[in-house]
C-alpha positions as CSV (number, residue, x, y, z in Angstrom):
1,M,20.3,98.1,-21.9
2,P,17.9,99.9,-19.3
3,A,16.7,96.5,-16.8
4,E,13.3,95.3,-18.0
5,T,12.1,93.0,-15.2
6,T,13.4,91.4,-11.8
7,C,15.2,88.2,-11.4
8,A,12.4,85.6,-9.2
9,S,15.3,84.5,-7.7
10,C,17.1,87.0,-6.2
11,S,14.7,90.3,-7.1
12,R,17.8,92.0,-8.7
13,P,16.9,94.1,-12.1
14,I,17.4,92.6,-15.4
15,C,17.6,93.6,-18.9
16,D,16.0,91.6,-22.0
17,I,19.5,90.1,-22.7
18,C,20.3,88.9,-19.5
19,T,16.7,87.3,-19.1
20,R,16.3,83.8,-18.4
21,Y,13.9,81.1,-18.0
22,D,13.9,78.4,-15.6
23,R,10.2,76.7,-16.2
24,A,8.0,79.3,-15.9
25,E,9.9,81.2,-13.8
26,I,12.0,84.6,-14.8
27,I,15.7,84.6,-13.7
28,C,18.9,86.0,-14.1
29,A,21.8,84.7,-15.8
30,S,24.0,84.4,-12.3
31,C,20.4,82.4,-11.0
32,W,20.3,80.4,-14.3
33,D,23.7,79.0,-13.9
34,A,23.5,78.4,-10.5
35,A,20.4,76.5,-11.0
36,R,21.7,74.3,-13.8
37,T,25.2,73.8,-11.3
38,K,22.3,72.2,-8.3
39,K,21.0,70.6,-11.2
40,V,24.2,68.5,-12.8
41,I,25.4,68.2,-9.0
42,R,21.5,66.6,-8.2
43,N,22.5,64.3,-11.3
44,V,25.4,63.4,-10.6
45,I,24.4,62.2,-6.9
46,L,21.3,60.3,-8.5
47,G,23.3,58.6,-10.6
48,V,25.8,57.4,-8.1
49,A,23.1,56.3,-5.9
50,A,21.4,54.2,-8.2
51,L,24.6,52.7,-9.2
52,S,25.6,51.8,-5.5
53,F,21.6,50.2,-5.5
54,V,22.2,47.8,-8.8
55,G,25.4,46.8,-6.9
56,L,23.7,46.0,-4.0
57,G,20.9,44.5,-5.5
58,L,23.6,42.0,-7.5
59,V,25.4,41.5,-4.1
60,V,21.9,40.2,-2.4
61,G,20.5,39.3,-5.4
62,I,22.6,36.6,-7.1
63,P,22.7,34.5,-3.9
64,W,19.2,34.6,-3.8
65,Y,19.2,33.6,-7.3
66,K,20.9,30.3,-6.9
67,K,19.0,29.5,-3.8
68,A,15.8,29.9,-5.9
69,K,17.3,27.6,-8.9
70,E,18.4,25.0,-6.7
71,E,14.8,25.3,-4.8
72,A,13.0,24.5,-8.0
73,A,15.5,22.0,-9.1
74,S,15.0,20.1,-5.8
75,E,10.9,20.4,-6.0
76,A,11.4,18.8,-10.0
77,A,13.5,16.1,-9.0
78,K,10.8,15.2,-6.2
79,R,7.8,15.5,-8.6
80,S,10.0,13.3,-11.1
81,A,11.2,10.7,-8.8
82,P,9.1,7.4,-8.4
83,K,6.2,7.5,-5.6
84,K,7.1,4.9,-3.4
85,Q,4.2,2.1,-3.4
86,K,2.3,1.8,-0.6
87,A,2.6,-1.5,1.5
88,A,-0.2,-3.6,1.3
89,P,-2.2,-4.2,4.4
90,T,-1.2,-7.5,5.9
91,I,-3.3,-10.2,6.8
92,D,-3.7,-12.2,9.4
93,T,-3.2,-15.8,7.6
94,K,-3.0,-17.8,11.5
95,V,-6.1,-19.5,12.6
96,A,-5.6,-20.9,16.4
97,G,-1.8,-21.2,15.8
98,F,-2.0,-22.6,12.0
99,D,-1.0,-20.9,8.9
100,Y,-3.8,-21.4,6.6
101,G,-2.5,-18.5,4.2
102,S,-5.3,-17.4,1.6
103,R,-7.5,-20.4,3.0
104,A,-7.8,-18.5,6.2
105,W,-10.9,-16.5,6.2
106,K,-12.7,-19.5,5.1
107,V,-11.8,-21.4,7.9
108,R,-12.7,-18.4,10.3
109,R,-16.3,-18.3,8.6
110,L,-16.8,-21.8,9.1
111,R,-15.7,-21.9,12.8
112,K,-18.0,-19.1,13.5
113,Q,-20.5,-20.9,11.9
114,L,-19.9,-24.0,14.0
115,Q,-19.8,-21.7,16.8
116,D,-23.3,-20.6,16.1
117,E,-24.2,-23.9,15.0
118,P,-22.4,-26.4,16.7
119,C,-23.5,-29.5,15.1
120,H,-23.9,-28.1,11.7
121,R,-23.1,-31.3,9.6
122,G,-22.2,-29.2,6.3
123,A,-20.0,-26.9,7.8
124,V,-18.0,-29.3,10.0
125,V,-17.3,-31.2,6.5
126,R,-16.1,-28.2,4.5
127,L,-14.0,-27.1,7.6
128,G,-12.2,-30.1,7.7
129,D,-12.1,-30.3,3.6
130,V,-10.3,-27.0,3.8
131,M,-8.2,-27.7,6.8
132,N,-6.8,-31.5,5.2
133,T,-6.2,-29.2,1.8
134,A,-4.3,-26.3,3.9
135,G,-2.0,-29.3,5.5
136,N,-3.2,-29.0,9.1
137,H,-4.3,-32.7,9.2
138,R,-3.9,-33.1,12.9
139,G,-5.9,-30.1,13.5
140,T,-8.8,-31.9,11.5
141,L,-8.5,-34.7,13.7
142,A,-9.0,-32.7,16.8
143,M,-11.8,-30.6,15.4
144,A,-13.7,-34.2,14.5
145,A,-13.2,-35.6,17.6
146,K,-14.8,-32.9,19.6
147,Y,-17.2,-32.5,16.8
148,F,-18.4,-36.6,17.6
149,R,-18.1,-36.0,21.6
150,R,-20.6,-33.2,21.0
151,C,-22.6,-34.3,18.3
152,G,-22.5,-38.0,18.2
153,D,-21.5,-40.3,14.8
154,Y,-21.5,-38.8,11.5
155,K,-20.3,-41.1,8.4
156,R,-19.5,-38.3,6.0
157,L,-17.3,-36.7,8.5
158,L,-15.5,-40.3,8.5
159,W,-14.1,-39.5,4.8
160,V,-12.3,-36.6,6.2
161,T,-10.8,-37.8,9.0
162,S,-9.6,-41.2,7.3
163,Y,-7.8,-38.8,4.6
164,A,-6.1,-36.8,7.6
165,H,-5.0,-40.1,9.2
166,E,-3.5,-41.4,5.4
167,Q,-1.5,-37.9,5.1
168,L,0.4,-38.7,8.5
169,K,1.0,-42.1,7.4
170,Q,-1.3,-43.6,10.5
171,W,-2.4,-46.5,8.2
172,K,-3.8,-48.8,11.1
173,E,-6.0,-45.8,12.1
174,A,-7.4,-44.9,8.3
175,A,-7.7,-48.7,7.7
176,A,-10.0,-49.0,11.0
177,I,-12.5,-46.0,9.7
178,D,-12.4,-47.2,6.5
179,T,-13.8,-50.5,8.3
180,V,-16.7,-48.5,10.0
181,L,-17.3,-46.6,6.3
182,I,-17.8,-50.2,4.4
183,K,-19.9,-51.6,7.2
184,N,-22.3,-48.9,6.6
185,R,-22.3,-48.9,2.9
186,P,-20.7,-52.4,1.9
187,R,-21.8,-51.9,-1.6
188,D,-19.6,-48.6,-2.3
189,G,-16.6,-49.9,-3.6
190,D,-14.3,-46.7,-3.1
191,F,-14.3,-47.9,0.7
192,W,-13.0,-51.3,-0.1
193,W,-10.3,-49.3,-2.6
194,W,-9.4,-46.6,0.2
195,R,-8.6,-49.6,2.5
196,A,-6.9,-52.1,0.1
197,K,-4.8,-49.0,-0.3
198,N,-3.9,-48.6,3.8
199,Y,-3.4,-52.7,4.0
200,K,-1.2,-52.7,1.4
201,R,1.1,-49.9,3.1
202,L,0.6,-51.9,6.6
203,G,2.0,-54.9,4.7
204,Q,-0.9,-56.9,4.6
205,K,-1.2,-57.9,0.4
206,R,-3.4,-60.7,1.2
207,E,-6.2,-58.3,3.1
208,A,-5.1,-55.8,0.2
209,M,-6.0,-58.0,-2.7
210,A,-9.4,-59.0,-1.1
211,D,-10.6,-55.4,-1.0
212,L,-9.2,-54.6,-4.4
213,M,-11.0,-57.4,-5.9
214,Q,-14.0,-56.3,-4.0
215,S,-13.6,-53.0,-4.7
216,M,-14.0,-54.0,-8.7
217,A,-16.6,-56.2,-8.2
218,N,-19.0,-53.4,-6.4
219,G,-17.8,-51.4,-9.5
220,D,-19.4,-54.0,-11.7
221,L,-22.4,-53.8,-9.8
222,S,-22.9,-50.1,-10.0
């Protein structure tokens, strides 16, 4: 059969029967077979390369996946773990070497007030009461003595010192203060009662009974 055209690849004349098409080009049967063989070889190479890539990905990816999974589990555990409570701020409850506990702020405030107004009567009585309540009876007596030296006599503060002496089992000193209070206000039955208790503790039963009777009499008069 006479040649109808030429091969686009090798330029040989080809007849219509021998004509092949590669995309839009006309090629001969030999070039077509060669091109097909090249495609097969290329596809094989690409397939092997793809399998190699997948294998490499598995080798690298599996350990990475395990690590990522472990990190995620660790983060989840941290989030679910109970949060540690912050420690409460430490409050200094000691004033001049004595631990006043929850009353420390009152002691500081009243001491500051007396620093600003050394002879403030209300502040000194309240401070003495707070100190006695906290158990600092010796501190109360020292504070009161300082006040008396600086500001003079103050009978209401003697109530505080009488109580402090009683708590320290200093019955004689307490009874002496009660006597001062009785002389200042003889019709107040409480002072006679206070001294009666201290006389009893001192073993002075006769004096204790007399004060007790006077306390009761003053009570009837009030």
